[in-house]
KEDREN-501957 format. One line per 5 residues: number of its first residue (from 0); their letters; for each residue z, y, x of C-alpha. Coordinates in pm, whole numbers, always signed. Example, Ala and Ser with C-alpha at 12.3 -4.5 7.8 and 13.67 -1.06 7.14 Angstrom:
# KEDREN-501957
0> as> +780:-450:+1230 | +714:-106:+1367
This chain:
# KEDREN-501957
0> mrteh> +7729:-3985:-2618 | +7375:-3771:-2669 | +7460:-3370:-2681 | +7200:-3120:-2792 | +7148:-2771:-2634
5> grhgl> +7045:-2451:-2787 | +6919:-2505:-3132 | +7235:-2375:-3339 | +7511:-2112:-3292 | +7837:-2257:-3214
10> rtgrg> +8057:-2405:-3528 | +8399:-2365:-3631 | +8608:-2378:-3941 | +8527:-2550:-4277 | +8112:-2471:-4274
15> rrtap> +8162:-2171:-4130 | +7929:-2037:-3816 | +8048:-1779:-3565 | +7824:-1562:-3411 | +7658:-1736:-3071
20> pdrpl> +7667:-1538:-2755 | +7292:-1523:-2719 | +7056:-1344:-2981 | +6920:-1516:-3258 | +6603:-1751:-3187
25> svvig> +6278:-1574:-3178 | +5933:-1732:-3177 | +5576:-1646:-3168 | +5315:-1869:-3335 | +4928:-1856:-3295
30> aggtg> +4782:-1955:-3554 | +4431:-1855:-3738 | +4084:-1897:-3861 | +4125:-2169:-4076 | +4386:-2373:-4312
35> ghiyp> +4364:-2648:-4066 | +4541:-2398:-3795 | +4721:-2193:-4026 | +4944:-2407:-4272 | +5076:-2644:-3969
40> glala> +5224:-2294:-3815 | +5380:-2233:-4136 | +5522:-2589:-4147 | +5655:-2478:-3796 | +5798:-2215:-3931
45> ealhr> +5998:-2330:-4188 | +6123:-2597:-3987 | +6285:-2349:-3733 | +6441:-2151:-4000 | +6585:-2479:-4119
50> adpra> +6739:-2562:-3763 | +6828:-2206:-3723 | +6840:-1986:-4066 | +6865:-1709:-3814 | +6567:-1785:-3643
55> visfv> +6293:-1460:-3598 | +5940:-1591:-3660 | +5637:-1406:-3646 | +5259:-1522:-3586 | +4956:-1414:-3362
60> gterg> +4573:-1407:-3528 | +4275:-1209:-3578 | +4166:-1009:-3824 | +3865:-1190:-3939 | +4076:-1544:-4024
65> letgl> +4224:-1648:-4350 | +4567:-1563:-4140 | +4517:-1202:-4257 | +4613:-1328:-4615 | +4804:-1606:-4572
70> ipeag> +5021:-1555:-4338 | +5152:-1265:-4501 | +5165:-1381:-4829 | +5415:-1657:-4705 | +5648:-1374:-4551
75> yrlht> +5577:-1316:-4193 | +5516:-1071:-3965 | +5094:-1083:-3857 | +5005:-957:-3486 | +4654:-904:-3451
80> vgmip> +4442:-938:-3086 | +4061:-874:-3013 | +4015:-1249:-2941 | +3710:-1403:-3002 | +3620:-1748:-3059
85> fdaal> +3540:-2035:-2800 | +3191:-2078:-2962 | +2862:-2172:-2749 | +2662:-2000:-3075 | +2781:-1670:-3000
90> glrry> +2472:-1682:-2753 | +2519:-1420:-2466 | +2844:-1291:-2641 | +3008:-1584:-2499 | +3007:-1444:-2175
95> llpaa> +3232:-1197:-2275 | +3470:-1465:-2314 | +3700:-1455:-2039 | +3738:-1068:-2063 | +3845:-1121:-2390
100> llrsg> +4057:-1361:-2352 | +4241:-1180:-2069 | +4282:-869:-2260 | +4425:-1048:-2556 | +4638:-1208:-2308
105> rqcqe> +4785:-906:-2192 | +4831:-785:-2578 | +5036:-1099:-2615 | +5227:-1066:-2314 | +5348:-736:-2460
110> ilraq> +5405:-861:-2810 | +5636:-1188:-2670 | +5833:-902:-2503 | +5868:-657:-2806 | +5998:-969:-3007
115> gaqva> +6210:-1061:-2767 | +6055:-1409:-2782 | +6216:-1729:-2617 | +5900:-2002:-2665 | +5588:-1927:-2774
120> vgmgg> +5392:-2211:-2976 | +5014:-2244:-3004 | +4843:-2444:-3291 | +4515:-2483:-3222 | +4205:-2260:-3274
125> ypsap> +4029:-1939:-3062 | +4374:-1702:-3204 | +4608:-1922:-3030 | +4468:-1973:-2671 | +4615:-1567:-2571
130> vivga> +4942:-1641:-2718 | +4969:-1917:-2448 | +4812:-1703:-2182 | +5092:-1435:-2292 | +5368:-1668:-2239
135> rlagl> +5227:-1778:-1912 | +5230:-1402:-1833 | +5521:-1331:-1954 | +5689:-1609:-1730 | +5799:-1801:-2101
140> psvvh> +5814:-2150:-2211 | +5566:-2255:-2433 | +5381:-2567:-2652 | +5075:-2634:-2733 | +4988:-2829:-3039
145> esnav> +4701:-3046:-3088 | +4611:-3106:-3423 | +4261:-3314:-3422 | +4175:-3659:-3271 | +3977:-3509:-3030
150> pgran> +4081:-3166:-2891 | +3924:-2837:-2953 | +3794:-2552:-2660 | +4082:-2339:-2694 | +4389:-2599:-2663
155> rfaar> +4138:-2770:-2342 | +4181:-2416:-2181 | +4555:-2350:-2323 | +4702:-2738:-2230 | +4676:-2657:-1843
160> ltphi> +4910:-2346:-1882 | +5166:-2562:-2032 | +5344:-2902:-1963 | +5447:-2921:-2307 | +5186:-3055:-2524
165> alafd> +5230:-3255:-2894 | +4967:-3423:-3055 | +4881:-3518:-3446 | +4752:-3842:-3327 | +4832:-4075:-3059
170> rtrah> +4383:-4113:-2982 | +4371:-3779:-2917 | +4588:-3863:-2556 | +4216:-4031:-2454 | +4028:-3707:-2488
175> lpagl> +4283:-3476:-2312 | +4156:-3340:-1957 | +4302:-3599:-1672 | +4661:-3546:-1550 | +4745:-3418:-1846
180> saqtv> +5062:-3605:-2031 | +5185:-3552:-2436 | +5400:-3687:-2692 | +5290:-3774:-3032 | +5471:-3567:-3324
185> gmplt> +5229:-3573:-3572 | +5068:-3315:-3787 | +5362:-3075:-3941 | +5312:-3064:-4330 | +5409:-2802:-4562
190> gavar> +5732:-2904:-4759 | +5597:-2987:-5069 | +5331:-3195:-4923 | +5612:-3378:-4682 | +5873:-3466:-4942
195> ldraa> +5575:-3557:-5247 | +5668:-3862:-5421 | +5324:-3894:-5593 | +5451:-4156:-5871 | +5791:-3973:-5940
200> lraea> +5560:-3624:-5984 | +5223:-3827:-6144 | +5304:-3744:-6496 | +5372:-3421:-6416 | +5092:-3337:-6242
205> rrhfe> +4842:-3510:-6504 | +4970:-3335:-6758 | +4909:-2993:-6529 | +4512:-3098:-6493 | +4519:-3194:-6845
210> vpdha> +4396:-3580:-6735 | +4409:-3827:-7031 | +4684:-4144:-6930 | +4386:-4404:-6952 | +4169:-4191:-6672
215> rllvf> +4096:-4178:-6330 | +4085:-3895:-6158 | +3888:-3799:-5877 | +3909:-3475:-5698 | +3734:-3301:-5428
220> nggsl> +3823:-3090:-5200 | +3645:-2937:-4935 | +3890:-2754:-4704 | +4010:-2401:-4707 | +3678:-2220:-4857
225> gaarl> +3509:-2539:-5042 | +3198:-2719:-4875 | +2905:-2661:-5041 | +2746:-3064:-4987 | +3050:-3147:-5200
230> taaav> +3064:-2923:-5456 | +2704:-2985:-5526 | +2760:-3395:-5500 | +3014:-3357:-5757 | +2802:-3196:-6003
235> elaer> +2578:-3462:-6016 | +2843:-3698:-5998 | +2965:-3505:-6298 | +2661:-3511:-6514 | +2630:-3856:-6406
240> wrhrt> +2958:-3954:-6619 | +2909:-3685:-6868 | +2946:-3885:-7160 | +3258:-4117:-6998 | +3618:-4106:-7150
245> drrll> +3765:-4320:-6830 | +3668:-4078:-6547 | +3773:-3699:-6441 | +3711:-3419:-6224 | +3858:-3189:-6029
250> iktgp> +3587:-2970:-5798 | +3762:-2755:-5521 | +3444:-2464:-5463 | +3592:-2218:-5272 | +3572:-1842:-5403
255> atlte> +3264:-1762:-5309 | +3050:-2029:-5541 | +3315:-2067:-5826 | +3156:-1867:-6086 | +2793:-2088:-6010
260> vrarl> +2951:-2444:-6021 | +3187:-2356:-6371 | +2814:-2259:-6503 | +2672:-2514:-6397 | +2941:-2759:-6531
265> agnpv> +2926:-2534:-6843 | +3005:-2804:-7141 | +3060:-3108:-6935 | +3371:-3212:-7089 | +3505:-3470:-6748
270> aqava> +3505:-3188:-6478 | +3679:-2862:-6431 | +3613:-2626:-6098 | +3906:-2419:-5938 | +3866:-2162:-5648
275> yldrm> +4189:-2309:-5505 | +4446:-2560:-5536 | +4747:-2360:-5470 | +4999:-2670:-5573 | +4796:-2971:-5352
280> dlaya> +5098:-3167:-5450 | +5026:-3197:-5799 | +4678:-3188:-5735 | +4731:-3524:-5495 | +4981:-3680:-5725
285> aadlm> +4779:-3685:-6010 | +4426:-3811:-5819 | +4360:-4183:-5827 | +4111:-4095:-5528 | +4016:-3814:-5317
290> vcrag> +3685:-3695:-5178 | +3709:-3448:-4913 | +3606:-3302:-4564 | +3811:-3481:-4227 | +3996:-3175:-4152
295> satva> +4308:-3301:-3936 | +4554:-3164:-4190 | +4374:-3297:-4453 | +4402:-3645:-4272 | +4722:-3632:-4200
300> elssi> +4830:-3532:-4540 | +4642:-3835:-4689 | +4838:-4083:-4417 | +5134:-3938:-4493 | +5134:-3997:-4868
305> rmpav> +4915:-4286:-4855 | +4624:-4144:-5066 | +4312:-4326:-5056 | +3946:-4107:-4968 | +3633:-4091:-4923
310> lvpyp> +3580:-3902:-4610 | +3286:-3695:-4580 | +3310:-3512:-4212 | +3201:-3178:-4161 | +2888:-3259:-3921
315> haphd> +2910:-2922:-3746 | +3286:-2932:-3619 | +3309:-2938:-3259 | +3287:-3256:-3056 | +3200:-3378:-3418
320> hqthn> +3601:-3386:-3409 | +3604:-3442:-3798 | +3485:-3803:-3781 | +3687:-3930:-3506 | +3957:-3767:-3747
325> arvls> +3808:-3966:-4043 | +3797:-4304:-3844 | +4175:-4289:-3844 | +4168:-4359:-4181 | +3872:-4585:-4202
330> dtgag> +3980:-4796:-3885 | +4260:-4904:-4095 | +4072:-4954:-4427 | +4276:-4648:-4576 | +3965:-4462:-4616
335> lllpd> +3553:-4472:-4633 | +3379:-4285:-4399 | +3044:-4090:-4581 | +2835:-3910:-4338 | +2739:-3576:-4471
340> rectg> +2340:-3655:-4483 | +2408:-3934:-4704 | +2686:-3767:-4951 | +2499:-3720:-5287 | +2620:-3780:-5652
345> erlaa> +2413:-4130:-5662 | +2587:-4253:-5320 | +2919:-4145:-5389 | +2858:-4300:-5782 | +2787:-4609:-5539
350> lvepl> +3097:-4586:-5347 | +3360:-4470:-5571 | +3262:-4633:-5891 | +3387:-5026:-5795 | +3710:-4837:-5640
355> ladpa> +3804:-4693:-5966 | +3745:-4972:-6154 | +3956:-5182:-5914 | +4329:-5080:-5918 | +4450:-5361:-5621
360> rlaam> +4155:-5210:-5377 | +4298:-4895:-5412 | +4657:-5028:-5401 | +4565:-5194:-5044 | +4374:-4888:-4928
365> aaaad> +4719:-4671:-5011 | +4888:-4973:-4786 | +4697:-4965:-4524 | +4753:-4577:-4409 | +4971:-4548:-4136
370> pgdha> +5232:-4259:-4237 | +5340:-4177:-3913 | +5519:-3903:-3837 | +5365:-3664:-4022 | +5607:-3599:-4270
375> raadl> +5860:-3493:-4018 | +5659:-3338:-3746 | +5783:-2980:-3782 | +6100:-3086:-3758 | +6006:-3330:-3451
380> lvtrg> +5852:-3004:-3299 | +6151:-2856:-3306 | +6389:-3124:-3241 | +6166:-3172:-2933 | +6262:-2878:-2775
385> arvra> +6591:-2946:-2738 | +6777:-3022:-2397 | +6976:-3302:-2367 | +7265:-3431:-2178 | +7333:-3817:-2186
390> lvhyk> +7687:-3950:-2098 | +7624:-4325:-1979 | +7850:-4601:-1873 | +7925:-4557:-1511 | +7747:-4860:-1294
395> pyaer> +7715:-4937:-986 | +7424:-4921:-753 | +7331:-4637:-936 | +7249:-4773:-1260 | +7243:-4546:-1507
400> gylar> +7290:-4773:-1830 | +7005:-4911:-2097 | +6945:-4600:-2175 | +6805:-4491:-1904 | +6544:-4758:-1892
405> ylaep> +6390:-4681:-2199 | +6385:-4275:-2221 | +6043:-4101:-2332 | +6141:-3809:-2215 | +5956:-3704:-1855
410> dgave> +6202:-3752:-1573 | +6437:-3421:-1563 | +6422:-3350:-1962 | +6751:-3545:-1998 | +7042:-3496:-1772
415> miagd> +7234:-3811:-1709 | +7580:-3829:-1671 | +7739:-4174:-1544 | +8134:-4175:-1666 | +8336:-4383:-1955
420> vrdvg> +8465:-4210:-2279 | +8838:-4331:-2201 | +8843:-4086:-1899 | +8905:-3740:-2088 | +8843:-3526:-1757
425> rvlda> +8481:-3655:-1785 | +8444:-3646:-2114 | +8544:-3300:-2095 | +8257:-3222:-1819 | +7978:-3391:-2034
430> vagcd> +8072:-3152:-2360 | +8092:-2807:-2189 | +7809:-2617:-2266 | +7745:-2809:-2569 | +7630:-2733:-2921
435> tvfhl> +7590:-3050:-3088 | +7781:-3404:-2989 | +7606:-3727:-3103 | +7942:-3931:-3025 | +7735:-4320:-3017
440> aalig> +7992:-4477:-2750 | +8168:-4786:-2842 | +8234:-5142:-2813 | +8068:-5288:-3112 | +8034:-5652:-3014
445> ipysy> +8225:-5834:-3324 | +8260:-6212:-3139 | +8390:-6015:-2828 | +8641:-5849:-3030 | +8813:-6164:-3130
450> lapea> +8881:-6201:-2714 | +8950:-5879:-2612 | +9066:-5635:-2890 | +9278:-5382:-2707 | +8936:-5344:-2503
455> yvqtn> +8778:-5194:-2886 | +9101:-4992:-2934 | +9084:-4859:-2595 | +8707:-4771:-2612 | +8641:-4703:-2965
460> vvgtq> +8959:-4514:-3049 | +9123:-4356:-2751 | +8744:-4290:-2631 | +8659:-4073:-2986 | +9006:-3909:-2927
465> nvaaa> +8867:-3754:-2585 | +8556:-3683:-2713 | +8699:-3528:-3002 | +8938:-3306:-2803 | +8637:-3193:-2570
470> clrhg> +8447:-3087:-2898 | +8727:-2884:-2998 | +8766:-2739:-2629 | +8428:-2630:-2600 | +8323:-2534:-2960
475> arllh> +8053:-2834:-3047 | +8008:-2956:-3405 | +8084:-3333:-3349 | +7879:-3623:-3532 | +8114:-3943:-3504
480> tstse> +7931:-4273:-3515 | +8089:-4518:-3776 | +8003:-4856:-3906 | +7899:-5009:-4251 | +8145:-5331:-4181
485> vygta> +8433:-5140:-4201 | +8366:-5139:-4579 | +8440:-5527:-4542 | +8255:-5749:-4817 | +8168:-5539:-5080
490> itapi> +8395:-5509:-5410 | +8144:-5277:-5573 | +7790:-5260:-5471 | +7589:-5089:-5378 | +7880:-4952:-5162
495> seehp> +7957:-4569:-5154 | +8158:-4365:-4923 | +8457:-4397:-5174 | +8467:-4749:-5093 | +8790:-4916:-4985
500> lqpqs> +8796:-4973:-4616 | +8857:-5347:-4492 | +8958:-5421:-4162 | +8800:-5770:-4130 | +8788:-5810:-3773
505> pysas> +8938:-5610:-3451 | +8609:-5405:-3432 | +8590:-5301:-3770 | +8996:-5186:-3738 | +8891:-5011:-3466
510> kigad> +8600:-4861:-3611 | +8840:-4789:-3851 | +9072:-4590:-3655 | +8819:-4415:-3498 | +8707:-4262:-3828
515> mlals> +8983:-4175:-3936 | +9062:-3977:-3606 | +8747:-3802:-3583 | +8785:-3642:-3966 | +9192:-3555:-3889
520> ywhaf> +9049:-3322:-3612 | +8824:-3155:-3942 | +9161:-3148:-4138 | +9409:-3046:-3863 | +9226:-2844:-3643
525> elpvs> +8911:-2756:-3861 | +8642:-2879:-3559 | +8327:-2949:-3751 | +8282:-3322:-3809 | +8044:-3550:-3974
530> vvrpf> +8103:-3916:-4030 | +7774:-4129:-4005 | +7813:-4435:-4077 | +7473:-4632:-4035 | +7443:-4975:-4256
535> ntygp> +7271:-5202:-3990 | +7042:-5066:-3801 | +6819:-5297:-3620 | +6493:-5194:-3388 | +6323:-5201:-3027
540> rqsar> +6598:-5218:-2773 | +6847:-5357:-2978 | +7129:-5519:-2815 | +7056:-5887:-2762 | +7411:-5986:-3019
545> avipt> +7226:-5847:-3304 | +7110:-6116:-3519 | +6747:-5989:-3514 | +6678:-5948:-3171 | +6905:-6329:-3115
550> vlaql> +6621:-6490:-3400 | +6316:-6313:-3250 | +6458:-6424:-2878 | +6461:-6753:-2932 | +6112:-6744:-3124
555> hagar> +5932:-6611:-2872 | +6099:-6798:-2586 | +5934:-7116:-2783 | +6256:-7226:-2981 | +6173:-7523:-3263
560> eirlg> +6550:-7472:-3364 | +6688:-7097:-3454 | +7081:-7125:-3414 | +7248:-6896:-3607 | +7588:-6845:-3750
565> sttpt> +7637:-6820:-4139 | +7322:-6781:-4333 | +7444:-6644:-4685 | +7601:-6335:-4578 | +7360:-5971:-4712
570> rdfty> +7320:-5699:-4530 | +7125:-5365:-4625 | +6896:-5349:-4239 | +6801:-5009:-4152 | +6499:-4909:-3865
575> atdta> +6645:-4754:-3580 | +6368:-4418:-3620 | +6538:-4417:-4019 | +6917:-4428:-3855 | +6788:-4160:-3557
580> egfla> +6637:-3910:-3833 | +6945:-3969:-4034 | +7168:-3811:-3771 | +6931:-3519:-3707 | +6903:-3443:-4022
585> iarad> +7331:-3442:-4063 | +7341:-3249:-3786 | +7135:-2959:-3926 | +7312:-2978:-4232 | +7626:-2745:-4313
590> raige> +7731:-2935:-4619 | +7761:-3266:-4451 | +8075:-3098:-4228 | +8418:-3263:-4340 | +8225:-3568:-4476
595> vinlg> +8150:-3939:-4464 | +7745:-4008:-4480 | +7654:-4366:-4567 | +7283:-4461:-4385 | +7132:-4728:-4572
600> tgsev> +6787:-4827:-4701 | +6994:-4954:-5053 | +6790:-5278:-5039 | +6980:-5638:-4871 | +6833:-5945:-4771
605> sigdl> +7041:-6271:-4646 | +7022:-6390:-4286 | +6901:-6692:-4422 | +6580:-6531:-4586 | +6608:-6236:-4322
610> skali> +6533:-6524:-4058 | +6239:-6643:-4222 | +6128:-6322:-4234 | +6121:-6264:-3852 | +5949:-6648:-3837
615> aasgr> +5632:-6498:-4039 | +5664:-6161:-3840 | +5676:-6364:-3541 | +5366:-6611:-3582 | +5555:-6910:-3495
620> eaeiv> +5692:-7197:-3655 | +6088:-7291:-3649 | +6351:-7472:-3850 | +6689:-7272:-3877 | +7001:-7480:-3751
625> vdpsr> +7350:-7340:-3858 | +7587:-7344:-3486 | +7943:-7396:-3574 | +8007:-7211:-3232 | +7842:-6920:-3414
630> lrpgg> +8077:-6878:-3710 | +8307:-6602:-3764 | +8665:-6712:-3861 | +8658:-6761:-4228 | +8873:-6455:-4338
635> sever> +8661:-6240:-4111 | +8288:-6259:-4235 | +8206:-5981:-4420 | +7988:-6132:-4711 | +7772:-5844:-4849
640> llsdn> +7640:-5511:-4714 | +7422:-5246:-4944 | +7457:-4916:-4928 | +7422:-4637:-5191 | +7241:-4385:-4962
645> rkahe> +7223:-4077:-5265 | +7499:-3846:-5072 | +7311:-3842:-4756 | +6998:-3788:-4948 | +7194:-3436:-5185
650> lagwq> +7356:-3338:-4873 | +7095:-3368:-4576 | +6747:-3439:-4766 | +6695:-3766:-4593 | +6557:-4076:-4729
655> prval> +6426:-4402:-4492 | +6131:-4473:-4455 | +6041:-4790:-4298 | +5982:-5101:-4498 | +6196:-5404:-4355
660> aeglr> +5830:-5606:-4300 | +5729:-5363:-4083 | +6037:-5273:-3904 | +6039:-5640:-3847 | +5662:-5659:-3703
665> rtsdw> +5766:-5339:-3497 | +6072:-5524:-3328 | +5867:-5818:-3303 | +5614:-5706:-3056 | +5876:-5526:-2872
670> vaehl> +6080:-5834:-2831 | +5767:-6059:-2753 | +5705:-5805:-2447 | +6032:-5799:-2339 | +6169:-6147:-2344
675> hllap> +6343:-6108:-1996 | +6583:-5853:-2082 | +6732:-6062:-2405 | +6849:-6443:-2263 | +6728:-6610:-2541
680> dryqv> +6862:-6953:-2404 | +7177:-6821:-2417 | +7432:-6715:-2707 | +7596:-6332:-2593 | +7906:-6293:-2701
C-alpha cells in the first residue's frame, strides 16, 4: 500500500471534493530572463493546477526580461524585484551583486509571506535566485530546477540553500558542486508539445504553413529572440534553393529583424519568415528537420518528440552550456552539432541536403533520441513533492521488505510502517492522515494459489476490505489494484472493461472478489474508489516468479536451455514506469472515480516470441524448452490477454510510452546486475 499526502483535498461522495482543512496550495515560482526558464515555469504551473485546481500560483521576475509579457499573458501574477544578472560582463557593477541579491531576497521573503506561499521554486536564471534566498529567510521549503546540462551561476548558488534539486538531464549531475545530490525529472514542457503526436498533426500543420505534400520542410528556430547567425544562414540557403520545388524553409527571426529579412526574401517562393512561432507544435509536426540553437528547453522538446535536428550552440552561453546541451542529442546520433562559426548557407546545404534526401536516415535520427521524462517532467516535479508512507509486510530482523532496498528517495523521505493488510488495526494506523491510498498489497503468484487458495482469500479479499474500511474511516481516496488475469482467456479482443470476468485460477478469483468489494464501497458508501487493472506489468525489480525475470535470470546465469511453461499464450506487456504513471494520472482524475480502468499497451506477443526477444536483448544464445512442471492445469491457462486502453486515455490522459524492445533491454540490464537476487537455478512457485 502506498499513500500520498498534501496534494489534494479530501474526496468524498460521487466525485465531489470537500474543502480541505487547510488553505489552498500556494506556490511562488522564480522564472525570468529568457523563454528557456519562463516556459518550463509555466508548464510547472499548469501541472500544479492539474494536481490541485484551487492552487494559487504566482511568479517572481524582473522588469527587463521576457517574463513581463509572457507571464501575465498566461494569466499569472508577476512580482518584480531589483535583481541583476550573475554576469561577469557587468564589469564593476558585478560587485553590487551581493547587495542586490540580499535586497531582492528580502523582497521575495515579503512576497512569499504576502502570498501565503507553502513552497518556492526556482527555475534557473538570475531572477530565480532571490526566490530561493527569500524562502530560506522565511523558513519555507524550496526546490531548484536546473534545465541545462551545465548549471548556471544562479543555480550553482541557489542549490546550496535547499536539499531539493531537480535536473532536466542526467549529465548535469557531474557538474554540480561537491556534496550536492539531485533527482533527474526532465524538462517541464507546455501541454501542446508534451502531448504532441507529430504524425497525427502533420497534415494539418503542413496546410497551416502552406507546405506542398511533396516538399521537405526545414525550420529555423533561433530561440526566444531569434539568432542573427541562423537567420543569415537561412537566407543564404533560401537563395540557393530559390528554384527548387521540393524544398521549403520556415525561418523564425524574432521581431527585431523580421522586416529586413522579409525584404531580403522578397519574391523567393521557398521561404517564409515569421517573428514568432506561437504554435511550436504545428512547426514541429510540419518539419522534416530543424536547425536551431541548443537551449535546454529546445533540446528537451526535440528529445521528447524525436525531432531530427542540426544544433548550432550559442557560442557566448555561460560555461558553453549550449554545446553541452547539444551533445545530449549529438552523442546518441539524434542530432548534428554545428559550431556557430561554421554556420553558413553553404555549410548547412552540405549537411542538410543529404539528410532531406534520405528519409531512412531521418527516421534513424528520430529513433536515436531518448524522450526521457520531459513530457512528464512538470507532473513529476509536482508529485515528487508528495510525502509518502508505505505499509510493508512485517518481517523479523528489522527487514523492511523488497521495497525498502530500492527506494530512490533519500532516507527519511518515505515513512515505512511494518504490518500486514490482514490486520485491520495496523491498516487503520497506516491510512490515518493520508489523502490518497494506492492499494498494491496482494499475493500474486498463480502457481502458489493452487497450493494455498485460502491464503489468497485472506490477503487479497480480507486485506482489501480492511484497506477500504480504513479509507472510509479517514476520508482518503482509494486506488485499488486489480489484474488482467480476472478477464481469463479473451472472449473478444482487445479486452475492454466491459469484458466478462472469468476466474480461471484461485488467484484471479480472489482478485475478482477484491475488485467487487472495492467497488461496493463506492456504490454503498460513496467512498471515492478507482479500480486500476494493469496488464502484465514488467521491468526492473519484478518478482522472480514472473516470466520475464524467469527467462532473463536463466540467460544471465549462462543457461543454454530456457525452461518455461506453455509458450503459446499471448500477453500485453506494460513497462513499470508506464503503469506507475497510469496510477498517478488516475489519482489526479476525478472522472475516474467509480470506474474500472485498464492500463495496457494494446499490443500482444506470445510467450515464445517474447522469449526469443529476451534472448536477443541479453546478447546470449539459448534454446527454449517446455518444462511440464511449469504448465498450468488445462482449464486454468489464460490463452490471450490484449488490452483496450482507450478509457485510460479518455478519463486520465494516459498512454504508454516505453516500447517493448526498450523495456526488455532495460530489464535485461537490471537482471544482469542483480542476478544474486533471483535464484535462477530453481523454479519459483
